[in-house]
C-alpha positions in Angstrom: 0.2 0.0 -0.1 0.9 3.6 -0.6 1.3 6.0 2.2 -0.3 8.8 2.6 2.3 12.0 2.8 2.2 15.3 4.1 2.5 18.2 1.7 6.1 19.9 2.2 8.4 22.2 0.1 8.9 20.8 -2.9 12.6 18.9 -3.4 15.1 20.2 -5.5 16.8 17.7 -7.8 20.0 18.8 -9.3 20.0 17.0 -12.5 22.9 15.6 -13.5 24.6 17.6 -10.8 24.8 21.2 -11.4 25.0 20.8 -14.8 24.4 24.5 -15.9 27.4 25.0 -14.5 29.9 22.2 -14.7 30.3 19.1 -17.0 27.4 17.2 -15.8 28.1 13.3 -13.9 31.0 14.7 -12.5 32.2 14.9 -8.7 32.4 18.7 -9.5 28.7 18.9 -10.8 27.7 17.2 -7.5 29.6 18.9 -5.4 28.4 22.4 -6.6 24.8 21.4 -6.6 25.1 20.4 -2.8 26.7 24.3 -2.2 23.9 25.7 -4.2 21.4 24.0 -2.3 20.0 21.2 -3.8 18.0 18.6 -1.9 18.9 15.2 -4.1 21.7 15.0 -6.4 20.9 13.0 -9.9 23.5 10.4 -10.9 22.0 8.3 -14.5 23.7 5.1 -13.5 25.3 2.7 -16.4 27.7 -0.5 -16.0 31.6 -1.2 -16.6 32.6 -4.6 -18.5 33.6 -5.6 -14.6 29.9 -4.4 -13.2 30.9 -1.7 -11.6 28.2 1.2 -11.6 29.3 4.4 -12.8 27.3 7.8 -13.8 26.7 8.5 -17.4 23.7 10.2 -19.0 24.6 7.2 -21.8 26.5 4.6 -22.1 27.6 5.9 -25.2 30.2 8.0 -24.0 31.8 10.0 -27.3 30.0 13.0 -26.6 31.0 13.7 -22.9 34.3 11.8 -22.7 37.6 12.5 -24.4 37.9 9.5 -25.5 37.9 9.9 -29.1 41.3 11.2 -28.3 42.4 8.2 -26.9 44.3 6.4 -29.6 44.8 2.7 -27.8 41.0 2.6 -27.6 40.1 3.7 -31.0 39.4 0.2 -32.2 36.2 -0.5 -29.8 34.6 2.3 -31.7 31.3 -0.2 -32.5 27.8 0.3 -33.3 25.1 -1.0 -31.3 21.4 -1.3 -31.4 20.5 0.2 -27.6 16.6 0.4 -26.6 15.8 -0.2 -30.5 18.0 2.9 -31.9 21.1 2.4 -33.6 24.3 4.2 -32.0 27.7 4.4 -32.9 30.6 5.2 -30.5 32.5 3.7 -27.3 30.2 1.8 -24.8 30.8 1.7 -21.2 30.2 -2.0 -21.2 33.2 -2.2 -23.3 35.7 -1.3 -20.6 37.0 -1.5 -17.4 36.5 0.7 -14.7 40.4 1.1 -14.5 40.3 2.1 -18.3 37.2 4.8 -18.1 39.4 6.0 -15.0 41.7 7.0 -18.1 39.2 9.3 -19.3 38.0 12.9 -18.5 34.9 14.1 -19.1 33.6 17.1 -21.1 30.4 19.5 -21.6 28.0 17.8 -23.7 26.5 20.6 -25.0 29.7 23.3 -25.6 27.0 25.6 -27.8 25.2 26.4 -25.0 27.4 26.3 -22.0 30.8 27.4 -23.4 31.9 28.3 -19.7 31.9 24.9 -18.8 34.4 23.9 -21.5 37.1 25.1 -19.2 36.6 21.4 -17.2 37.2 20.0 -19.9 40.1 17.3 -19.5 39.8 17.6 -15.7 37.2 15.5 -14.2 36.8 11.4 -13.7 34.2 9.6 -14.2 32.8 9.2 -11.0 31.7 5.4 -9.7 28.4 5.1 -7.7 30.2 4.5 -4.4 32.6 7.8 -5.0 29.5 9.8 -5.4 27.8 8.2 -2.0 31.1 9.2 -0.1 30.8 12.9 -1.3 27.1 12.8 -0.2 28.4 11.3 3.2 30.9 13.8 3.4 29.1 16.8 2.5 26.1 16.1 4.6 27.9 15.6 7.8 30.1 18.9 7.0 26.9 21.2 6.3 24.8 18.6 8.9 22.0 18.7 6.1 21.2 15.3 4.9 21.4 15.2 1.1 19.9 12.6 -0.8 20.7 10.7 -4.1 18.1 10.3 -7.1 20.2 7.0 -9.1 18.5 6.3 -12.4 19.1 2.8 -14.1 19.7 3.4 -17.7 18.4 0.9 -20.5 18.0 -1.8 -17.8 16.3 -4.4 -20.3 19.6 -3.8 -22.1 22.0 -4.5 -19.9 20.2 -7.4 -18.3 20.3 -8.9 -21.8 24.2 -9.0 -21.9 24.6 -9.8 -18.4 25.6 -6.6 -16.6 22.0 -6.3 -15.1 21.8 -2.9 -12.9 19.8 -3.8 -9.9 21.8 -6.0 -8.0 24.7 -4.1 -7.9 22.6 -1.1 -7.0 21.0 -2.8 -4.3 24.2 -4.2 -2.6 26.0 -0.7 -2.8 23.2 1.2 -1.2 22.5 -1.5 1.8 26.3 -1.4 1.9 25.8 2.1 2.7 23.3 2.2 5.1 20.2 3.2 3.2 17.4 1.1 4.1 13.3 1.8 4.6 10.9 4.2 3.2 12.2 7.1 4.7 15.8 6.7 3.6 17.3 9.9 1.8 17.1 8.4 -2.2 14.1 7.4 -5.0 15.4 5.3 -7.5 13.9 5.8 -10.6 13.3 4.2 -14.0 11.8 4.6 -17.4 10.8 1.1 -17.5 8.2 -0.7 -15.7 9.4 -4.6 -14.9 12.5 -3.7 -13.5 10.9 -1.2 -10.6 8.2 -3.8 -10.6 10.7 -6.1 -9.1 12.6 -3.7 -7.4 9.7 -3.5 -4.8 9.6 -6.6 -4.2 13.4 -6.7 -3.0 13.4 -3.2 -1.1 11.4 -0.9 0.4 13.3 2.4 -0.8 11.3 4.8 -2.3 10.7 4.1 -6.1 10.1 6.5 -9.2 8.3 5.9 -12.4 9.6 8.0 -15.2 7.1 9.4 -17.6 7.8 11.0 -21.0 5.8 12.6 -22.9 5.4 10.4 -26.0 6.5 6.8 -27.0 6.5 3.9 -24.5 8.5 2.1 -21.7 10.8 0.0 -23.6 10.3 -3.4 -22.0 6.8 -2.6 -22.9 7.8 -3.1 -26.7 10.1 -6.2 -26.0 7.2 -7.9 -23.6 4.6 -7.0 -26.3 2.9 -4.6 -24.3 0.4 -2.4 -25.9 0.5 0.4 -23.5 2.1 3.9 -23.7 3.2 6.7 -21.6 -0.2 8.3 -22.1 -2.1 5.3 -20.6 0.7 5.4 -17.9 -0.9 9.2 -16.7 -4.7 8.6 -17.0 -6.1 7.9 -13.3 -6.2 4.4 -13.9 -2.5 4.0 -15.1 -1.7 6.1 -11.9 -3.4 3.6 -9.6 -1.0 1.0 -10.8 2.5 3.0 -10.5 1.2 3.1 -7.2 1.1 -0.2 -6.6 5.1 -0.4 -6.8 5.8 3.1 -6.8 5.9 6.2 -4.5 6.3 8.5 -7.1 6.3 9.5 -10.7 8.9 11.5 -12.7 7.1 13.2 -14.9 8.0 15.5 -18.2 7.0 19.0 -18.4 4.4 18.9 -20.8 2.7 16.5 -19.0 1.9 18.9 -16.4 1.5 22.0 -18.7 1.6 21.2 -22.1 3.0 23.1 -24.9 1.2 24.2 -28.2 3.2 23.8 -31.4 4.7 27.0 -31.9 6.3 25.9 -28.1 4.3 28.4 -26.0 2.3 27.1 -23.3 -1.3 26.1 -24.1 -3.5 28.6 -23.2 -7.5 28.6 -22.3 -9.6 31.6 -22.5 -11.6 30.1 -19.6 -9.1 30.6 -17.2 -7.4 33.5 -15.5 -4.3 31.9 -15.8 -2.2 31.8 -19.0 -1.5 28.2 -18.9 -3.8 25.2 -19.1 -2.4 22.8 -17.1 -3.7 19.1 -17.0 -5.1 17.2 -14.1 -1.8 15.1 -13.9 -0.6 16.5 -10.3 -4.1 16.0 -9.0 -4.6 12.7 -10.1 -1.4 11.4 -8.9 -1.9 12.7 -5.4 -5.5 11.4 -5.5 -3.3 8.2 -5.5 -1.3 8.4 -3.3 1.9 9.6 -5.4 4.3 12.5 -5.3 5.0 14.2 -8.3 8.4 15.2 -9.5 9.2 17.3 -12.9 11.5 17.3 -15.3 13.8 18.9 -16.2 14.3 22.6 -15.7 16.9 24.8 -17.6 17.7 28.8 -17.6 18.5 28.8 -21.1 15.9 30.6 -23.5 16.1 27.3 -25.9 14.7 24.9 -23.4 11.7 27.5 -22.0 8.7 27.8 -23.3 8.0 31.4 -25.3 6.2 32.9 -22.0 8.8 32.5 -20.1 11.7 33.5 -22.3 14.2 35.2 -20.5 12.4 34.4 -16.9 13.0 30.9 -16.0 11.8 31.7 -12.7 8.3 32.1 -14.2 8.5 28.6 -14.7 9.3 27.3 -11.6 6.6 29.6 -10.0 4.1 28.4 -12.2 4.5 24.7 -11.5 5.3 25.2 -7.4 2.0 26.5 -7.6 0.6 23.4 -9.3 1.5 21.6 -6.1 4.4 19.9 -7.7 6.8 17.7 -4.8 10.1 18.4 -6.5 11.4 19.4 -9.6 15.1 18.1 -11.9 17.0 21.0 -12.3 20.1 22.0 -14.1 20.7 24.9 -12.0 19.7 24.0 -8.3 20.5 27.5 -7.1 17.2 29.3 -9.3 15.0 26.0 -8.4 16.1 26.3 -4.3 15.0 29.9 -4.1 11.9 29.9 -6.0 11.2 26.7 -3.9 11.6 28.0 -0.7 9.8 31.6 -1.4 6.4 29.6 -2.5 
């Protein structure tokens, strides 16, 4: 059964760390996020060849590391099909942790965040254990509990190659004292079956991620005809509540945008936007609602909030969301506290 929850200030989840200020998924990005007021830091987890969980947004790492400059690894460039999509590059599962530690991170979107390129070549790929060590050290230093919000990336794929993510994840969390429904952690996934399996093996909080299009990849594999649109219905949310404690949803599922990029307007409402009933429906099912992803750059903002990312936070906080994923946790944290 899903427990009732008491409304609190929305939590600030540092999306891949303070990735607006530092290259994503690096200890520097996580450390800065904590300093800027994040409540949770988010590591996306993939596996190495030797079964170690590391933080990368994707298992293909040419966009986020300097691996293309390592001649010794040139022969490992290859093409694979990941979740039905053909990708060419270098993949974490083809390298040991020791080999990956010789690489250095780089800014993923330098055309937008040129200031972050100053850190290119300086930062390692962190392991989950290193991230936990950082969180524990910083939590003790500032006397504030910082949570972690790990995502299992491509769980069906990693299971298919004998490198399932869930067992090493739970083993690491248990070894580090993460226990019980109130532990400072959320485990998230875009797939459903691995969360359902985790719900049997752990009582740690679980989060079903929901996109605004498509369907979970494990549904494609199993032949399940449901899509993410089916999962955000009242009945779909009630099903999610049987195994998860929260949903992590695309912003457009809460406040849709029209084809021009503007938030959809409704003349009958006094607001300029027309929110869906998702937040209300999820709360009715006993689920927390965490929304992704908030960024300050205009190219990510609806036309209504160009030059005013603060206004977008204020809108979503006014709708009662329980947390936001943000590349700029300082902006998010300030507006969360003034609600």
